[in-house]
C-alpha positions in Angstrom: 0.0 0.0 0.0 1.2 3.5 -0.8 2.2 6.0 1.9 -0.8 7.7 3.4 -1.2 11.0 5.0 -3.4 12.1 8.0 -6.6 14.0 7.4 -5.5 17.5 8.4 -8.7 19.5 7.7 -11.4 19.3 10.5 -14.1 20.0 8.0 -13.0 17.0 5.9 -13.1 14.8 9.1 -16.7 16.0 9.7 -17.7 15.3 6.1 -16.1 11.9 6.2 -18.1 11.1 9.3 -21.4 12.2 7.7 -20.8 10.0 4.7 -19.9 6.9 6.8 -22.9 7.6 9.2 -25.2 7.6 6.2 -23.9 4.1 5.3 -24.2 2.6 8.8 -23.5 3.2 12.5 -20.9 0.5 12.2 -18.9 2.4 9.6 -19.2 5.7 11.5 -18.0 3.9 14.7 -15.0 2.5 12.8 -14.0 6.0 11.7 -14.6 7.7 15.0 -12.8 5.0 17.0 -9.9 5.0 14.5 -9.2 8.8 14.7 -9.7 9.0 18.4 -7.6 6.2 19.9 -4.7 5.7 17.5 -4.9 1.9 17.3 -3.8 -0.1 14.3 -6.7 -1.3 12.2 -5.7 -4.9 12.9 -6.4 -4.2 16.6 -9.6 -2.2 15.9 -11.5 -4.8 13.8 -11.1 -7.6 16.3 -12.7 -5.6 19.2 -15.7 -7.2 20.7 -18.7 -5.5 22.5 -17.4 -6.7 25.8 -14.1 -5.0 25.2 -15.7 -1.6 25.0 -18.7 -1.7 27.4 -19.5 -2.9 30.9 -22.8 -4.3 32.1 -23.8 -4.8 28.5 -24.4 -1.1 27.7 -22.1 1.4 29.5 -19.0 2.4 27.5 -15.8 1.9 29.5 -13.4 4.7 30.4 -10.5 2.7 29.1 -9.7 -0.5 27.3 -6.8 -2.8 27.6 -5.8 -4.9 24.7 -2.8 -7.0 23.5 -1.5 -5.5 20.2 -1.5 -8.0 17.4 1.7 -6.7 15.8 3.9 -6.2 18.9 2.1 -8.7 21.4 2.4 -5.9 23.9 -0.3 -4.8 26.3 -1.8 -1.4 25.5 -4.3 0.7 27.4 -6.3 3.3 25.5 -8.9 5.7 26.8 -12.2 6.6 25.3 -13.4 10.2 25.3 -16.9 11.5 25.1 -17.1 11.4 21.3 -16.2 7.8 21.2 -18.5 6.9 24.1 -21.4 8.6 22.4 -21.0 6.8 19.1 -20.7 3.5 21.0 -24.0 4.3 22.9 -25.7 5.0 19.5 -24.2 1.8 18.1 -25.7 -0.3 20.9 -29.1 1.3 20.4 -29.0 0.4 16.7 -27.9 -3.2 17.4 -29.6 -4.1 20.8 -29.3 -7.8 20.1 -25.5 -7.9 20.2 -23.8 -9.5 23.2 -20.3 -9.2 24.8 -18.9 -11.8 22.4 -20.2 -10.1 19.3 -17.6 -8.3 17.1 -18.2 -4.5 17.0 -17.2 -4.4 13.3 -19.0 -7.5 12.3 -19.1 -8.9 8.8 -22.5 -8.8 7.1 -21.9 -12.4 5.9 -24.0 -13.8 8.7 -21.2 -15.3 10.8 -19.8 -13.9 14.0 -16.6 -12.7 12.2 -15.1 -9.3 12.0 -14.7 -7.4 8.8 -11.4 -7.9 7.1 -8.6 -5.3 6.9 -9.4 -5.1 3.2 -13.1 -4.3 3.9 -12.1 -1.7 6.5 -9.9 -0.1 3.8 -12.7 -0.1 1.2 -15.0 1.6 3.7 -12.6 4.4 4.5 -11.2 4.7 1.0 -14.7 4.8 -0.5 -15.8 7.7 1.8 -12.6 9.6 0.9 -13.3 9.1 -2.8 -16.9 10.4 -2.4 -15.4 13.6 -0.9 -13.0 14.0 -3.9 -9.9 13.3 -1.9 -8.8 10.6 -4.2 -7.9 11.0 -7.9 -7.8 8.0 -10.3 -6.5 7.6 -13.8 -8.5 6.2 -16.7 -7.7 2.6 -15.7 -9.0 3.2 -12.2 -5.6 3.3 -10.4 -5.2 5.9 -7.6 -2.7 8.6 -8.7 -3.1 11.0 -5.8 -4.7 11.3 -2.4 -4.1 7.8 -1.0 -6.4 7.4 2.0 -6.7 4.2 3.9 -7.0 2.6 7.3 -3.6 3.8 8.4 -4.9 7.4 7.8 -7.0 7.0 10.9 -4.0 6.3 13.2 -2.0 9.1 11.6 -4.9 11.5 11.9 -5.1 10.8 15.7 -1.4 11.6 16.1 -1.4 14.7 13.8 -4.3 16.4 15.6 -3.0 15.4 19.0 0.3 17.1 18.2 -1.3 20.2 16.7 -3.4 20.5 19.9 -0.4 20.5 22.1 0.3 16.8 23.0 4.1 16.4 23.5 6.1 14.6 20.8 7.6 12.4 23.5 4.2 11.2 24.6 3.1 10.5 21.1 6.4 8.7 20.5 5.5 6.5 23.5 1.9 5.9 22.3 3.2 4.8 18.9 6.1 2.8 20.3 8.5 4.7 18.0 12.3 4.8 18.6 12.7 8.5 17.9 10.8 11.8 17.8 11.9 12.3 14.2 10.2 9.0 13.3 7.0 10.2 15.0 7.1 13.6 13.2 7.5 11.9 9.9 4.8 9.3 10.7 2.1 11.9 11.7 2.9 14.0 8.6 4.3 17.1 10.1 5.7 18.9 7.1 8.8 21.1 6.7 6.4 24.0 6.0 4.7 23.5 9.4 8.1 23.4 11.1 9.0 26.6 9.4 5.7 28.2 10.7 6.7 27.4 14.3 9.9 29.4 13.9 8.2 32.3 12.1 5.5 32.5 14.8 8.1 32.7 17.5 8.8 36.4 17.9 9.9 36.4 21.5 11.5 39.4 23.2 
């Protein structure tokens, strides 16, 4: 898969959410969870209802998982936006139990959607917004948006809103701050703006 960028524009995030919400609460929840907790898609799609809620209906404050890629234990917290979409999700699907996958496949079995299906959901919404340009044969030539975009969007906006680089480095389990800056898509132009806006003394 090609290198993907975070979604930097808040208006685009809101429009993406509206498109996904019009498709299903499941797709909206996938997007909202992805951009607010910074997990890899492989860890998101295997979440079960019991991972996210207690007593069958109350969203938890935090969730502890074992990351698929690193096999490390990771704790993530859920803010009000995530909790609200989970509450709406449970109202939409009252028949689900703790062992049901949140991002269930529509094929009738209790299986989660695949990474490829998650990609198609996110990529399709981005294409509807005109973020993706294809050539005559249908290949993407600009604006690659995929599941990794969600994780990067979380980091980008956290950093822009004042979260320290060292903390993000720890969340992402990166080995250097430079790696984290590159990962979350902080451009040279943005670095330049930091210096130009600093007119101390």
